[in-house]
C-alpha positions as CSV (number, residue, x, y, z in Angstrom):
1,M,29.3,-76.4,8.9
2,E,27.2,-73.4,8.0
3,V,24.8,-71.8,10.5
4,A,21.3,-71.0,9.3
5,K,20.3,-67.4,9.4
6,K,16.9,-66.1,10.5
7,S,14.8,-64.7,7.7
8,A,13.8,-61.1,8.0
9,K,10.6,-61.6,6.0
10,A,7.2,-61.0,7.4
11,P,5.5,-63.8,9.3
12,G,3.7,-66.2,7.1
13,K,0.4,-68.1,7.3
14,G,0.0,-70.2,10.4
15,E,2.2,-67.9,12.4
16,F,1.1,-65.7,15.3
17,V,2.1,-62.4,16.9
18,L,1.8,-62.0,20.7
19,F,0.1,-59.1,22.3
20,D,-0.3,-57.8,25.8
21,V,-3.9,-56.6,26.6
22,F,-4.6,-53.9,29.1
23,Y,-8.2,-53.7,30.4
24,E,-10.1,-50.7,31.8
25,D,-10.3,-52.4,35.3
26,G,-6.5,-52.3,35.5
27,T,-5.8,-56.0,34.7
28,R,-3.4,-57.2,32.0
29,R,-3.2,-60.4,30.0
30,S,0.0,-61.2,28.3
31,N,0.9,-63.2,25.2
32,R,-2.5,-63.2,23.5
33,R,-2.1,-64.8,20.0
34,V,-3.2,-63.0,16.9
35,P,-2.7,-64.6,13.4
36,A,0.1,-62.7,11.7
37,E,-1.8,-62.7,8.4
38,M,-4.4,-60.3,10.0
39,L,-1.7,-57.7,10.7
40,G,0.3,-55.3,8.6
41,G,-0.8,-53.3,5.6
42,L,-2.4,-49.9,6.0
43,D,-4.0,-50.8,9.3
44,G,-0.8,-52.1,11.0
45,D,-1.7,-53.7,14.3
46,K,-5.2,-52.2,14.6
47,P,-6.9,-55.5,13.5
48,A,-5.4,-57.2,16.6
49,R,-7.8,-55.4,18.9
50,N,-10.8,-56.8,16.9
51,V,-9.4,-60.3,17.0
52,I,-8.7,-60.1,20.8
53,E,-12.2,-58.6,21.4
54,Q,-13.7,-61.6,19.6
55,Q,-11.6,-64.0,21.6
56,D,-12.7,-62.3,24.8
57,R,-16.4,-62.6,23.8
58,E,-16.0,-66.3,23.2
59,I,-14.2,-66.8,26.5
60,A,-16.9,-64.7,28.3
61,E,-19.6,-66.8,26.7
62,K,-18.1,-70.0,27.9
63,S,-17.4,-68.8,31.4
64,G,-20.7,-67.0,31.9
65,Q,-18.9,-63.8,32.8
66,P,-19.2,-60.5,30.9
67,P,-16.2,-59.6,28.7
68,L,-13.8,-56.9,30.1
69,R,-13.5,-53.6,28.2
70,I,-10.1,-53.3,26.5
71,K,-8.1,-50.1,27.3
72,S,-5.1,-50.8,25.0
73,V,-3.3,-53.5,23.1
74,L,0.5,-53.6,22.6
75,R,2.8,-56.2,21.0
76,S,4.4,-58.3,23.7
77,D,7.8,-57.5,22.2
78,G,7.1,-53.8,22.8
79,K,6.8,-52.8,19.1
80,K,4.0,-50.5,18.2
């Protein structure tokens, strides 16, 4: 019986990359999902911040609370 190998290719459509988000007030939220197709290329992970900011605005709108200001965003697996 042969064991399947993991593919080393880039994540495809419908896949997500997880990020930890650090806010200016000192709080942290882990495992925020960003579509993998938004990342890579010349901008690398920079688009993740925009996606997470949009998610935060939507969450804030629903909760009636103002969105927190993001200090930094880092892949949950520690890769930059």
